[in-house]
Each structure stands twice: as C-alpha cells, then as structure tokens.
N, C-alpha and C positions, 0 to 999 in steps of 0.2 A: 256491382251485381253480376256483370258479365264474368268477372274473375271467379266469383263464388260458383256460378253455374258450371264453368269450365272445370273447377276442382271436383265438383260432384260427379261430372261426367267421367273424369279420369278415374275416380274411385270405383265407379261401376264397371269401367273397362278393365281395371287391374284385378279386382277381386275374383272374377271368374278364372283368370289366368292362373292365379295362385291356387284356387281350390281345385282346379282340374289337373294340377301337376301329378303325374303318376309315379314319379321317383325323385329322389334328391340328386340334383345335378352335381357332378364331381369334376375335378380338374382334368381327368383323363378322358372325358367325353367332350366332343364338339359336334354340333349339328349345324350344317350349312347347306343351303340350296337343296333341301330334300335328302341329304345324305349324312349318315353318321360317320364320325371318325373316332376310333378308339386308340388312344396312345398307351402303350404298355412299356414300363421301364423297370429296371432292376439294378441291384448292386450286390456284389460279393466282396466283402472286405477282408476275407481271410482264406484265400485259396492256397492249399498246400501244393508244394512242388510236385510235378508229374501226376497231377490229379485232374480228372475231368469232373466238372460240376455245373449245375445250372446257375445262371446269374440271378441270385435271390438272397434274401436275408438269412436263409438257412445255412449259408456258407458251407455247402457240401452235404448237408443232412436232409435235403428236400425229400418229402414223401408224396405219394400220389394215391388217390382213392381209386379202387377198381370199379366202383359203382356208387350210386347214391346211398346215403346212409345218415344216421343220426349225426347231427353237426353240433359240436360243443365248443365253447369259448372259455378261456380262463387266463389269468395273469400269474406271473411269478411273484407279484407283490400284493399284499393286502391293501395297499393304498389306492389301487385301481378299483374304486368302489364308490357308490353313491354316498355323499356326505363326507368324503375324504378328498385329499388333494390331487389325486391322479385322475386317470380316465374314469368317467362316470357312465357315459353312454358311448356305444361303439356302433358305427355303420358298417355293415358287411354286405358285399355284393358278389354274386356268382351265378352259375347256371344250374338248373335242375336237370333231371335225367331225360332219356329218350322217351318218346320219339321227337318231342318238340324242342328240347334243350332251351327252355324258356329262361330268360334272365330274370333274376329276382334280387330284391334288396330287403333288409330289415334292420331296425334299430334294436340293439341288445343292451340291457341294463347290466352293468358289471357288478360283480360281488367279490372282487379280490381274487384270491386263489381258489375259491369255490367254482365249480363248473356251472355254466349256464347253457341250457339247451336251446338252440335256435328253433323257430317255428317251422322253417323249411328243412327238408332233407336235401342237401346240395350234392351235386356231382363234383363241383369245383368252386372254390372261393377265389375270385380274381383279385379282390381288393378289400382291405379293412382300413378304416380311418377313425381316429378319435373324433367323436361328434361333439361331446361336451366334456369338460374337465374341471377340476378344482383349481386351487391357487398355484399348482405346479405348471399348469397350462400344457401338460403333456402326460403320456402314460409313464408311470414310474417303473413298472416292471416290463418284462417281455410278455406280450399278449399273443397267445397261440390259438389257432383254430384247428380242430381235428374233425375229420369225417371218418366215422367208424374206426377210431383210434389212430388213424394216419394223420400226422401233423402236416397239413397242406399249406398253411399260411401263418405268417408271424410278423408282428410289429416289434422291432427291437426297442428297448427302453429309451424313452425320450425322443423317439423319431416321429411319432404321431400317425404314421401310415405304413403300409406294406411297400416294399421295394422288390418286386418279383417280376422277372421277364418271362412270365408264363401266362398263357391265355387259351381258353377253350371257346370256340366260336358259338355264339348263341343262335338259335333258329327262330326265336319268337321274343317280342318285346314284353315289357312289364304288364301290358293290358291285353295281350293275346294276338297282336298283329305279327304276321310272319315277316322275317327278315329275308332279304336276298342273300345269296352266297357272298362271303367277304372277298375283298381284293387286297392282297398284301403287295404294296409297291416297294417298300424299303425296310431294311432292318440294319441295325448298327451295333457296334461294340467298341469299347474304349478301355485302354489301360490307363489307370489313374496315376498321375505323377510320373516323373522320370524314373523308371525302375530298370534294373539290369536284366530282369526276367524277360523271357519270350513267351508268347501265348498263341494258341490257335483258337479261333472263334468259329462257331457253327450254329446254324439254325436247324432245329429238329422239328419234326412233324409227326403226329399220330393220326391215323384214320378215325373217323367217327365210330364210336363204340368199341375201339380197340385200345389196349394198354401197351401196344408195341410201338416204339418210337424209331424213326429212321432219320438219317442225316439228309436234309433237303438242300443245304447250301453251306459252303465252308470257305473261310478265309484264314490263312495261316501266316506265321512268321512275323507277328506284330511284336515289337519291343516297346515302343511308346506311341501314343497317338491313337487314331481311330481306324476302324475298318468296317466293312459291311457291304451290302449289295443294293443297287437300284435295279429293279426288274423291268426290262423293256416291255415284257409281256407280264402283267401282274399275276402273281400266284393265286389261284382260286382256293378259297378256304370254305369248305362246306360246314353246315351246322354240326356241332359235336367234335370237329377237328381240333386237336391240340397243337399249340406252337410254343416253343421255348428256345431261348438263346443259351448256348453252352460255351464254356471256356475251359481250355486245357493249358495249365502252366507247364511250359516245356523246360524251364531252367531254374526256377526258383519260386518263392512265395509271391503271390500277386494280389492286386486289388483292382477289380474291374467293374464296369457298368455296361449296360446294354439294353436294347429294347427294339420295338417296331411299331408301325402304325397300320391299322386295318380300316378300310372303309366299307360301308354297306348301307343299303337302304331298306325300305319296307315295301312289301308287295301290295 
C-alpha cells in the first residue's frame, strides 16, 4: 500500500512539470544554478582555397536576413514528408525581431519539396532538427529555411540537425521573461584531419539591429589541431547581437569546425 501511495504521489509531481514545459529541451541548451548555457557549433566541409566563409553547413554560401520576414521551410527531396521515410516533422528555433528579440520555437510538418510557412516571422533561425522521421531515421534531402528568400539555415541530407556557428543573442525567453546580457567566455575552431592547408580563424560580431559585421578576435596560422580564445574578461553580448566563427583557408581546400558557448540568466 505504501508503494502504491508513493507511485501516485510521484505521478502528481511529474505531470505538472511536463505540462508546464514552455519549449522542447535540446542538446545545445543547459540550465544550471539559475543560468542558461547555449552551445553553438558548426562545420564547413568544403572550404575553397583563399576563401573566407562562416563555419556552417552552407559551405561558403551562407545568407543573412536584414529584418524579420516570412519564414519558409522546404526539402530537396519529396521523401521528407508525412507518411514517407524521411523527415516528417521538424523543430525550428530562432529569435524574433526588435525590441525584445524573443526566442521562439515551433514544430513544422514537412511536405517534401513544397514550401511550408512557419507561424512566426523570424529574424534568425539558430537551429533546426529532425523531430520525427520515417524508416530512414533521417532527413533524405537537404532541408532549407529561408527568411524573405534569404537561405539562413540548412540541414544537409542524412545529418538530422543544423551545424552552424552563428548565433543572435535573445533578449526574452519563450514565455516573456527578460534575459540578462550574455557572457562569451570561450570560442574555438579546429582543422579536421591532418591537412596540408593553413587557416586563419576569427570571431565576428554585429551590433544589435545592424547588418554590419566586424572582427572581434582572430587566431591565425593553424595547419592542424585547434585554436580559439579564453577571455579573462568575458565579452558582453547584448540582445540582438550576432556572433559567428569565420575561417579563411590560406593555402588549400579545408574542412573545419568551430563554435562557442554563451551564458545568461533571467532578470
């Protein structure tokens, strides 16, 4: 009887926690001791020689939205659709426009190569991830997200999530609580495999409400292995500020990864 009562009590304790969840927890979020940690990571598998590009799945063709706009999603394969083997539903997360730069999520039902319009008009989409799929257990085609025709986010075929070292700092959480300014302690970049190429890596930053990017920190001369910065005094990141990791191949084709971690709390 005591075990039965304990089980009933646990059920009533757990159900409110489930029903009060305001968003789907993802692998790049961590909440600890009243503080959020957001991990952003990207990969560029095909960087041409003597070319500067952001570390992202776009491999040099990354685009940016100038303002919030109609946000659409589509796949290069008809198999990414309900009732078929590929991606059936897709989770997208990003921030809305000024003045609050609120973070938002939604689930999108895929219809293959046809365009689906999101409920929100995003300023930026940080992340997309396959939420449910058919028997392929992955997206079959490349899944793209466009904001006013600008291709801002992409999942390569079979990868199941975006790999993009780009982030815009939110100013408000999913339910309307204001965030504190972010603190960037560390960013990193890495040349994959032992390659003969050299590379310069840099962290770029844009001011809130601006589409102009500037170099905030740079590490050059990497041929293999990793580089990056630990800031003794954390870099403050205000709401709406953009961050991205860039790589320049200095002597040949390269394959690189990179990212950063930002911490912030709620007011």
